[in-house]
N, C-alpha and C positions, 0 to 999 in steps of 0.2 A: 144458366144459373137458376137457382131456385129461390122462392120467397123464404123469408125467415120462418124457421120452425125449430123448436128446441130438440136436440138430439136425445134419444132415449136408449140406444143400444149400438155397440160397435162390434163388427165381425171382421176378422182377418183370417180367412180360411187357410192360407199358406202356413200359419203357425198355430192354428187351432184356437184362436181367440174368439170368444162369444161372451160379451160382458154388457150388463146394463151400464148406464152412465149416471154419475152424480154430478151436481153442480159444484164448480170450484171458483172461488173468488180470489181476492188478494189478502195477504197477511199484513199485519201492522207495518212491516218493513218494506212493503210494496212488491214483494215477490209473490208469485202465484202459489196459491194453496196446493197441497197435494192430498190425495185420498188418505183417510185415516187408517186404512189397512191395505192388505195385498189385493183385495177386490172390493168394489168394482173399479173400473177406470172412471175418469172424470172429464168433464167438459168445462173449459175456462169460459165463464159467462161474460167476460170483458171482451171477448172476440166475437166475430161473426158466427152465426150458426152454420154447421156444415152444409154446403151447397150455395150459400150466399156468396156474393163477391167479397174477397178478402181471405185471410188465413184463419180458418177455424183451428182451435187447439185442443187436443186431447192429451191427458197425462195419466200415468199409472205407474205402479211399482214393478221393478224387476224381480224383487223378492221381498218377503216380509216375515220376520220371526223365524228365519231359517227355512221357509218354504217358498216355492216359486210364486211370484206375483202375476198379475194379469198380463204384463208385458215381458215375462221372463225370456221369451225368445224373439223380442222385437229386433234385435241386431241381425237375425237371420232373414229378415224380409229383404227382397231384392226388387230392383226396378221392374215394373210390369205387374207385380202382385197387386191384387185388388183389396181395398178396404171399403166395407159397406157400413153406412151409418143409417140406422132407422130413426125416423123423425116423428115427433108428436102428432103431426098432421096425417100420418099414415104413409107418407112418401119415404123413399130411400134415396140416399145420395151415394153414388158409387165413385170411388177415387182410385186412380192408378198411381202406384208408387213411382216417383221420378228419381229419388235419391235417398240414400241412407248414410248418415254421418255420425261420427263419434267425436265429441268436443270436450275438451277440458272445461270443467265448470267455471274456471276463471276466464275462459275465452269463449263463453257461450255465444252463439250467433244470434243475439237478440233481434237485430234488425231483420235478418232473414226469416226468423220464426214469427215475429209479431208485426213486422212492417207491412205497409199497404201493398197489395198486389192488384193487378187489373183483371183477375179471374177468381174463380172459386177454388181455394186450396185447402189442404188439410195438413196439420203438423201433429205428429204423434211423438210424445216425449217420455222417456224413462231414464233411469240411471244406467251407467255402464262403466266399462273399464275396470280398474283395480279397486277393490274395497279397502279403504283406509281404516284399519281396526281402531287406531287411536281416535280418529274423528268420528267413527261410527257411520261413515257414509262412503259412497262411491266418489271417485275423483272426476269421472266424466259423465256426460249425458249422451244418450243415443237419440237422434232425431230423425224421423222419417218425414220426408217431404212428398206430398202427393197432390195431384190435380184432379178436379172433377171430370168424370167421363160424361160427355154429353148424352142425354137420354136418346135411345134409338128411335 
């Protein structure tokens, strides 16, 4: 595991993601903020930093204003793919994807995403599934679960 250091960039080579990271906090209703546009992705500041013990959380849009967002192809990530997070201290944290899931927003796996874990993990979240025109939002979330790859 690594010492705390704010994440500044995320790269997911398998799907061509290379994005700076903005800070995300909580909204008034207690839900996590989301980025204000299709780019960049964001890091939830209420969670550990990527590489620290616990579940670091990144989020971004699947699309925005009719154009692909930063995580447009997140659903195509497969176990074994790598996610690299560059950190403010100059270090990088490399994660290996363990699982990719799609969950109804009403059945979001909150405990699995935000709950305490005994190792350094990463959760990458975007919208997915069917777009509800009436509500103006997707019905599901895509969540990628990844674990820190120990430095060589």
